[in-house]
N, C-alpha and C positions, 0 to 999 in steps of 0.2 A: 620686809620681804625681799627675797633675792630671785631674780629672773636669770636662769641659766640657759644659754643657747649653744648649739654645736651643729656639726654637719649632719649627724645621725644619732639616734638613740636606740638601744636594744632594751626591751623591757624585762627579760630577754626574748619572750615568745614573739613579741611584735617588734617590727622595725619602723621607726618614725623618722622620716627625712625632715631636716630643718626643725628640730624639736624646740619646744618652749617648755621649760620645767620651772615651776614656781616653788620656792622653799621658804618656810617660815618657822621659826623656833625649832630649827633642826629637823623638821619633818617636811615631806613632800605634800603639797596641797593641790597641785594640778599638774597634769601631764597632757600636753597638747602639741600642736605644731604652729609655727609662725604663720602658716597659710590660713589657719582658722581662728587665730587670736592675735591681737596686737599686743605688744609689750605693755604692761601696766605702767602708768606714769609715776607711781609712788613707790618704786622699788629700785634697788641697785641691780645693775645688769653685769653679768659675767659671760663673755663670749669665748668658747673654746674653738672657734673658727672651723678648721677642717677636721677636727677630731671627733671621736665617738664617745658617747655617754653610755655607761653600762652599770648594772648593779655591782656593788663591792663584792669581791671574792669572799667565799666561805671555805675555810680549811678545817676539815673535821678530824684530821690526823696529823699532828705536828708535835715534835718533842722539844724543839728549841731553835735557836738561831743567834747570830751576833755574839757567839762565844758563850752562851748561857743555855742551860737545860731547864725545862719547866719544873723539874723535881728538885731543883737546888733549894737549899734552906735559905731563909732570908727574904726580904721584900725587894731586893735589888735585881733579881734575876728576870722577872717578866717584862718590865718596861723596855729594855733594849730589844727583846724579842718582838714585842708589839710594834716598836718603831720600824724594825726591819720588815715585818709583815706589811705594814701600811705602805712602805716604800714600793712594795711589789703588789699593791692593789688589794690586799686582804683587809677586810674591815671587821669580820667576825671569825673567831677561831675556837677550837676545842683543844686545850692543852691535853696532851696524851702521855699517860704514864708508861713505863716499861717495868717488867717484872724486877722487883727489888726485895730486900728484907722487909718483912711485914711492917715493922715499926716505921721504916723509912717511907713506905707506901702510904700508911695511915697519916703520917705527918704531912706528906706532900698533898694528899687529898684535902686536908684541913686548910692548908695554905692557899691552894687553888680555889677552894670554896670562898675564902676571904676575898680573893681577887675578883671573883665573879660577883659577889655581893657588894663590893665597893662601888659598883656602878660604872657609868661611862667616864673613862679617864680623859675624854676629849672636851668636856664641857669647860670652856674658858681656857683650854690649853693652846699653846702655840705650836706644839709638835703633835703630829698625828700618831695615834696608837690604836692598833686593832683591839677589839674588845673580847675578852674571854666570855663565852656564852654557855659553857657546860664542859664537863670532863669526859674524856674518852679513856676508859680503863682497858688498856691492852695488857693482858696477863693479869694475874698469874694462872688463870684457868685455861691453859693452853697445852698442846701436845708436846711431850718430850721430844718426840721424833721430828716435829716440825716447829721447834721452838726458835729457830734462827739463832740470834745471839742472846736471847733471854736466858739469864743464869739458871741452870737446871736445879740448883740447890734451893732456889726461891719459888719454884713452881708449886702450886697448891692444887689439890683435887677440888673440883667445884663442889660447893656445899652452900646451903642457905645461910648457915651460920657465918661462914666467911664473907659471903656477899653482904650480909647485914652489917658486919663490921665496917666494910668499905663504904657502904651506903651511909652509915651514921657519921663516919669520919668526913665524908664529902657533903654532909647535910643535905642529901637528896639531890646533889648537883651532877651526879653521873648521868650522862645522856647517851653514851655509846659504850657498849660492852663487847669486846672481842673475846670469843670463846670457842673451844673445839667441842662440837656437839657429841662426838663419839666417847668422851670421857665419862666414866661413872659419876652420876650426880649432875651432869650438865643439863639434862632435860628439865630437872626441877628448877635449876637456877634460871634457865632461859624463860621458863614459864612465869616465874616470879618477877624477873626483871622486865619482861614485856608487860606484865600486868601493871607495873609501876611507871610505864611510859618510856622505858629505856629502848633505844634502838639496839637490838641484839644483832651482832654482826658475826658471821661464821669466819673464822680465820685461825692461822697458826694450827692447822688441823690436818690430821691424816685420815679423815673420815671417808668411808666408802659411800656409795650413792644412798644406801638405805639409811645410814646414820645422818647424812646431810639432810635428807628429806624429813627424818624425825625431828631434827632441829628446827626446820621450817614449820612443821606442824605444831611445835611447841611455842612458836612465836618469833623465831628469828626472821629478819626481813632484809638483811644486808650482808655483804661479804667484804672482808678487809683485804687490802692490796692483792687483788686477784692475781693468781699464779705464784706469787711469792709466799713461802711458808705454807704451801698446800701440797697434798698428794698430787703428783703429776697426772695429767689426763692420759688415759689408756683407752684404746678403742674397744677393748673387751671388759675393761674395769674403769668406767668413767669417773668414779669417785666424786669428791666434793665439787670438782670443777665441772663435771657433767651437770650437776644441779645448778651451779652458779651461772653457767653459760646458757642454759635452756629454759630456766624458770622465769617467766616474765613478771612474777610477783616479787622477785628478789632483785633489789638494786645492788650495785656493786661498784667499788672504787678501784683505781689502779694508779700506779706510780709511773707516769708517762715521761720518764727521763731518758729513755733509750738505753739505760744501764740495767735497771731491774727487770725490764721486759723488752725484748727485741721490738723494734718498730713494726715489723710485720705482724707480731702477736698483738700489739696495741691496736693495730687496724682490725684484726680479727675480733678482739674484745669489743671494739666500738660497733662493729657490724652486728655482733651477737646481742648486745645490750641496747644499742640504739640510743638516740638522743634523749629519750625520756627518763631512763633509769641508770645511765652511766654517770659516774662521778669521778672527778679528779681530786687526788690528795697529794701532798708533798712528802709525808713521812720525814720531814726535815729535822735535822739534828742541830746541836749547838754549833757545828762547823759551818752551817749555812751562812753565807756572806762573809766568810773568814778565809784567810790563806790556808794552804796545806799545813797540816800539823796534827797534834793530838788534842782531843776534846772529850767531854763527858757525855754519856748517854745513860741517864739514871746513875746506877752504881758502876757502870762499865766505862772503860777507856776505849775510844775509837780513834782510828787514824785516817786522815783524809789525804789522798794523793790523786791528782789527775781526775778530780770529779767523783771519785769513789770513796765511800765512807765504809771502813772495814773494822772488824774486831775478830781476831783469831782467824783471819782469812775469809770470814764470811761478810756479806753485805750487812751493814748495820745502819739502817735508815739512809737518808740522802742529804744532798745539799741543794735540792731542787727548790725553786720558787714557783709560786702559782702562776704568775704571768708567763714564765718559761714553759710550764706544763701546758698552758693554753696554746702557745705557739707551737709546741711539739705536736699537739693533736692536729693542728693545721698542716704541719709538715708530714707527719706519718700517715695520716688518713685522708689528706686533701679535703678536710672540712673547712667551711668558711668560718670567719671569726665569730659570727653570731652564734652558730651552733656549738663551737668550742667554748665560748663564754658560758653557755648554759650549763655545762658540766661543772663549772667552778662557782656557780651562783645558785640558780633556782633549784637544780637537782640536789646539790649538797645541802641546801637549807631544808628542803622537803624531807630528806633522810632523817634529820635530827629534829624536825618539828618546828623549825623557825618560820612561822607564817609571815612574819614581818621583815624578813631578810631575803636576799637573793633575788629581789624583784624591784621594779620601779613602778609605783602606783600611789595614788593619793592615800595619805594616812600612815605611811610607813617611814621610818627614819631615813633621812637623806644620806644614805651610805652609798657612795658612788665611786666609780673609777673612770678616769678619762684616758682613752686609748688612742694610739695612732691607728691608721687603717691596717697596719701590719701586727697590731697587738702589743706595741710598746707602751709602758706606763708613762702618761704625761702628768697625771695628778691623781691624788686620792682624797676623797671628801668623806668625812665620818661625822654623822649627826649634824650635817651642814657646816661643820668647821673645815677649814682648809681652802676656802674660796674667798 
């Protein structure tokens, strides 16, 4: 057994001063404070002194990092991405596809399913790697008008037959589906995907308010990178953003890098969605953690310069890391660290149905991040490894 102590612990809903966390066989067995319990004498002690313990971050929308894209063929692409994620506090992630030729997408889904089914890469490992927990299918059921950089020639009209092909290739590992609800056939796909337990997310959409609400009624319950690749908000034609910003049943995520969305609008988003249903994502690409240059995003080439990831002059993902996103929320909205951490942990885990992630409580894996009071990463612990 390992006894972990620190200055503070965020569950993240509760704040515990001078915590005592007991970990055995990679799982949390007790969460208490040193004021109410003495250190057990039969365990190894690890003290993080003045730092903060929090749940490991969960990224539900990420395309790559460390020079690699999650859709790359071969088994060598994911480990470097996973190591980079762990360095920035992410312990669970959802590799995210981008619209590509059908065969390439099906092959990528099969490889990603293999990685998910392979189990925890950290058991007995000396290097920490975030774990893939499910697949986010972003495209091809998206709007031509709001496609961003998704190749127009590879977009597909939503259909149950096409969704079934993706589902079978992924062996049921699709956990998030981004879809434009206004497209013919979208409502049927939303209904079926939701029935299978997929988090259906409205995004890359030119939907008006009526179409967005129809998507909600069919089973959609989340929104993808709010404001980006969406019909703009108009005071007489609120469109999809009118639904996203006002419906308290709809959780939503945002890329809080100050590039995709202005800091003032990030603040507006957080006031609208609040601490319960706002979620942070990175939308990170292969360029994350790398110098300026050219990289891959699915079948696309993107260029990174001065922190912007572009393809054909359009933003194409980001080079954001989750720890920086947390600090940006603190900067843009003047939120405290505990509130900002919740957006990258518990809220994200709830969106994708990970009941045993994003929180610190007995019985869940010991997936933890150690933070400085300003939100800098001190250490990442995955399944109890790393301490």
